N, C-alpha and C positions, 0 to 999 in steps of 0.2 A: 504494500500500500504506500504510494508516494505521500510525502509529507510537505506541508507548505507553511510558511511564515508570512504574515502580513502586518505591516506597521503603517499607521495612519497619521498624517500631519494635517493640521488645519481645523476646519469647522465641523459642526454636527452633520452637515450634509455629506462631508467626506467620510465620517464615521458610518453613516447609513450606506454609502456606496461600498465601503469595505465589507459591511455585513452582507450585502448582496453578492459580492464576489466570493465571500466565505461560504455562503449557502450553496452557490453553484459548484464550487470545488468539492465540498463535502458530498453533494449529490452525485458527483462523478467518482466517488470512492477515495478522495484525498483525505488526509488527516491533518488537522491544524496542530502546530506545535508552538511553544512559547519562545523558542530561540532560533535564530537564523542558522546557527551551526548544526542544528539537527534537521534542517529542511532540505528537500530536493528542489523546492521552488521558493524564491524569496521575492516578495512584492512590496514596494513602497508606494502607498497612495498619497499623492503630493498636493501641495497648496501653492498658489502663486500670488495670493493677496498681498503678502509682504516679502521683501527680499530675504529676511531671516529664515522664513519657512523654506524657501527654495534652497538656501545655503545648507540648512540642516539636512535636507533630503539628499542633496548632492554629496555632502560630506559623508553621510551614512553609506551611500552606495559606493563611494570611493573606498571606504574602509572594508566593505564586503568583498572587495577584489581578492583579499587574501584567501578566502574560501575557495576560489576558483583554482588556486594552485594545487590543492589536494583533492578537490572534487570538481573536475572540469565539466561534469555532466549537469551541474546545478544550473537552474534557470533563474536569471535575474531580470526583474521587470519594474518599470515605472508606470504608474497609473495616474489618472486624474488631471488636475488643472495644469501643473507644470508640464506634464507629458503633452497635454493639448497645445499649450503655448509654444513649446520648443520642438516637439516632434522629432524628426530624424536626426537633428543636430546633436541630440543627446547620445546617439550611438557613436558619433565621432568623438565626443568628449570622454566617454567612459567605455573603454574597449571590451570589458566583460559584460556589458548590458546586452540583453537579448530581446526584450519586449518593451514596447512603448504603446500604451493604450490611452486614448483620450476620454473625455467626460461623457460622450454619448455611446460608448462601446463597452461599458462594464459587463454587459450580458454576453460579450464575446470572449472575455478573458479566459474562461475555463477551456474553451476549445483551442485557443491559441497556446495556452500552457501545455495542453495535451500534445499538440503538434511539436512544439519545441522540445519537450521532454523526451518524446520518442526519438526525434532526430539526434539529440545529444547522447542518449543512452545507446543508440545504435552505433554512432561514431566511436563511443568509448568502449564498445564491445560488451555492454551490460545486457543488451537484448538483441535479438535478431532484427535486421532491417526489415521494414515492411516492403511489400512488393513494389510499391510506388515511392520508394525512398527519394527519388529525384524530385518529387513534387513537394517535399517538405522543405521549409525554409530554415536558414540558420538564424535569422532575426526577423521580427515582425513589428511593423509600425502601423498603427491604425488610429488616426486622429480625424477621420472624415466625419462629416455630419451624417446623421441617420434620421430620416423622417420617421416620426412616431416613437422616438427613443424614450419618451416619457412613459410609454405603455410597457416598456421592458422591465420596469421596476417590479420586482417579485417579492414573494414572502421571504422572511428572514429566519435564520436559525436562532432559537432562544436558549439561554442557559437555564438550568433548573431554578424554578421559583423566581424567574426574572420579573422584576416589578415594573420596569419602565421600558419604553421602546420609542424609537424615532420612526416616523412615517413620512417619506418624501411625497409631496403632493404635486410638485411641478419641477421643471428644470428651466434654467436660463434666466435672463434679465434684459429688459429693454430700457432701463433707466439711464444708462451711459453717464454715470458720474465720472467726472474728468480724472479722478485718481484711481479708478477701479478697472481691473483687467477682467472681471468676471464675465461681462458680455462676450468677450472674445473667447474665454476658456469654456464657458457654459452654454453659449449660444443664445438664441432668442427665446423668449418666454413660451413655454408650452406646458399644458396642464393635463393631469390624469382626470378621468371622470369621477364624479362623486361616487358612483356605484363601485368603481374599482377600489377607491380609498376606503369606503365603508366596509367592503368585503374584507380588506386586509385588517382593519382595526377590529372588526368583529372576530376574526380568527385569532388575533393577539389576545383579546379579552377572554376568549374561550380557553386559552392556554394559561390564564392567570395574570396577564399584564393588567395592572391597575391604572397606569398613567401613560398617555401617549403624547408625544410632541410632534405637531405637524411642521414639516420643514419646507422651506422654499427660499429662493434667493431674495425675493420680495413677496413674502408669503401672503400678505393681505391683499395682493393684487391677483391672486389665484383666479384663473378662468376668465379673466376680463375679455380676452379675445375669442374664446371658444364658446362660452356658455352665457345664456341671457340672465339679466337681473329680473326679479319678480316684484310685483307691487306688494307693499307691506305697510303696516301702521306702527308707529312708535308711540309708546305710552301704554300703561296698564291700569285697568280699573276705572270706575265711573268718575272718580275725582281728578283724573289725569287728563290734561289736554292732549288729544290725539293729533299726530301729524303724519301725513302720508309721505312715504319715501320709497326708494327702490332698494330692494334687498340684493346685495351683490352675491355672486357665486361663492365667495369666501364665507360669507355669513350663512348661506344655505348649507355649505359644507359643515361649518361649526355646529349647526343645529342637527344635521343628520348624524354626525359622529357623537354628539352629546346624547343622542337617544339610544345608543348601543348599551344593552344590558351588560353589567359586569365592569364596565369602564367607570372609574371613579373620578379621574382627573384628566383635564385636557389643557395642553399648552400649545403655543405656536411661536415660531421664530424663523427668520428675522423679518419684521415688517418695515414699512416705510411710512413716515408721517402722513404723506398724502393719501394713504389708504384708510385712514381712520375717519370714516364718514359716519353719519348718524346711525346707520344700521349696525356698524361694528361697535360703536359706543353703547348702543342699546343691548347688543349681545353681551358685552362685558357686564352690564348692569343686571341682566336677567338670566343668563345661562349658569346654573349652579355648578356644573362640572368644570366650567372654564375657570382656571385658577386665578388667584389675586396676584398676578405678576405680568407685567408687560415690559418687554425689552424694546426700547424706542430709540434707535440711533439718532444722535444729535449731530455729530461730526464737527460742528463749530458753532460758537455763539456769536460770530461776526457775520452780519448780513453780506458784507462785501466778499468774505471768503465763501460763504454758502453759495453765493451766485457764481463765483469762480469754480466751485465744486460741481455746479449744476444740480443742486439739491432741491430746488423748486419750492422752498418755503423760507420764511424769515424766522429769526429768533423769537420775534413777538408771536408769530403764529404757532411756533413750537410750544412756547410757554402757555398759550391759551389751550392747546391740545392737552398738555399735562393737567391743567386745571379741570378740563372736561372728564378726563379719564379718572382722576381722583374723586371727582364728584359722583361719577357713575358707580364706583365701587370703593367706598371708604376703606382705608387701610391697605389699599393695593400697593404693591412694591413696584418701583420703577428702576430699571437699569438702562444703561446706554453705552454707545460707542463714541469716542471722541478722537479726532486726529489733531495733533499739534505739529507745527512746522510746515504746514502746507505752503507751497510757493507764494511768496508775496505777503505772508502773514507778518504784520507789524506787531510791535509791543502792544499797541492799542487794540488790535484784532485779538491777540491772545488774552488781553485783559477782559475783553467782552465775553470770551468763552469762560474764563475763570469766574467772572462775576455771575454769569448765568448758572453755572454749575453750583456755585455757592448758594444761589437763591433757590434753585429747584430741589436741592437736597436729595440726590439719588440714593437708592439703597446700595448701589454699586455701579462701577463703570469700568469699561475696558479702554484704557488710554494708550494710543499708539503714536509713535513718531512717524511722520509722513515718509513713505518709502516709494521712490520712483519706480513705476512699472513700465516695461517696454511697450511701446505703441499705445500709450494712453496720453491724452492731451496734456495732463499736468506734468508729465515727465519732461516736456520741452518748454514749459512756461518760464518766463524770465523770473529773476529774483528768487532762485532756489535758496532755501535756508540751510545754513551750515549745521553740521551734526551737533556741535557743542551747544548751539542755541536750542536745537530740538530737545536735547537731553535735559537742559535746565528747565524748559517749559514742561517736559514730560514729568520730571520729578516733582516740580511744584504742583502741578495739577493732581498728580497721584496723592500728594499730601492732603489736598482738599477733599478728594474722593474718599480716601481712607478714613478721614475724620468723620465724614458723613455716614459712612458704613458703620463705624463704631457706634455712633449715636443711635442709628436705627436698630442695631442689635441690642444695645444696652436697654432700650425701652422694653424689650421682650423678657428681660430677666424678671422672674417672679410670676410669669404667666404660664398657662398651659396651652400647648399648640399641637395640632394634628400633624403627625409625621408619617410619611410612607418610607418604610425601611427598605433600603436598596442593597445593603451588603456590608461587609467589613469596612471599617475606617481605613483610609489609605495610609495613615500615619501610625495606626496601632490596630493590628488585625484582631486583637483581643476584644476590641470594642466594635459596635455596629454604628452605622451612619444612615441617615435618611434626610429627606427634604420636606420642608413645610410647603404649604400651598403658595407661599410667597417666594419659594425657591431658595430658602436659606438652609444651609447645611447644619444638621443637628447630630452631635456625637453623643452616644450613651452606652451604658452597659446593660446587658439583659441576661437573665438566667437561662434563656432558651433562644434558639434560632428564630428570629421573627422576620426574616427577609420576606418581602412581599406583603407584609401586613400593614394596616393603617391603625394607628393608636395615638393617644395623647402622651406628650412628654412634658414634664414640669421643667421649665428652663431655670437653671440655677446660676449660670454664669455665661458671659460672652467673652470670647478671646479672638481678636482679629476678625476673620471672616466667618468663624464658626460659632455655634451655640452648643452648650453642654447641659445635659440634664438627666432626668431619671424617668423611665416609663411610668405612667400612672396606672395603678391596678384597676 
């Protein structure tokens, strides 16, 4: 039985893509292993959003070359966004690389691995050559677009008592932010049908999954090109003023998934502020399975920089949206993404971002130094910011965010919060960890294995980004 190792860089969508590849390889009789030195096939699923992610993947693959010296029949492959962006040039940079598969061809990986493994084992004398050995390739590159690739997303393999799962609902992005390479690596927006997604979530719930996260590059714009909106009314009860509005395909999907028996929690990521219209605000207010957490990318608090980024909203509009979301679901947690050091960002631009972050008091934020990506408009903009300035702003803003996070967590000390237990704590395997509906990590000790269970935990202390407590009997 051939063995494979897969390592994932980047976002939750990459994690889900790796799960799909894993499922397809296991279905063909491969065994997953935890170390590349034990594998016949080594795959790295890559990210291109930031240069650091690319460099990590390239460095890892470079180091893996030492395996080739003792095991020349091992197959090495790059998958995902960097593979899509750089294609065949990766074969020239890394001599031992055999496979390069882009973002629309994850469903082809298993057959390509089969072909390469047979060729390599035959050349190494491990197996007899096939009758048509000449038809088999020494290397494979497939970064072509494939019509309907969103429908190739298939069921995933679950671990025992798995509590949570990611479900990809769409591929691609049409927003074309000037800093972002995703439209090039993931292609244009294309969405799965509601029926396909509901079927997958229903199967996951039947296997014991309690929480699902719907994934999309701009998840709340799901289906806007393929499926119609429907008429709806916002407002509940006789005392409420009713307003007519259109219910988007995304909200239709949220309602359909929320109705699945056995599913307890529903999340989505990552949205765009322009997709938060009345129907989605209403869903946040009234769908009980939709958790009290929204990740709402800000990117910058400067209107001038937002315009240069092609973000299509202002800082004022963003602040008003935050107020609407918080009014719709009191106690909701808000997290965000922010870029510092975008080309042309002045001290006053950065100060506008810092002031807005301080004012809005996010529960957490991912702060990134701007990283030029090839073939994006921002990469060739004038007034590129030096790395030292980026680092100063990055550390300063992290200080603001970390203080806000600590304040949010300290407010929870002394309360009881529902937690979904996901598994052992990463830092201490003797403890268990879970997440609240507001997506806060809670670490606790338990007398028995409670993975996959929902229960209350009494929060006793907060430390950094985690909460600590004791399950309530």
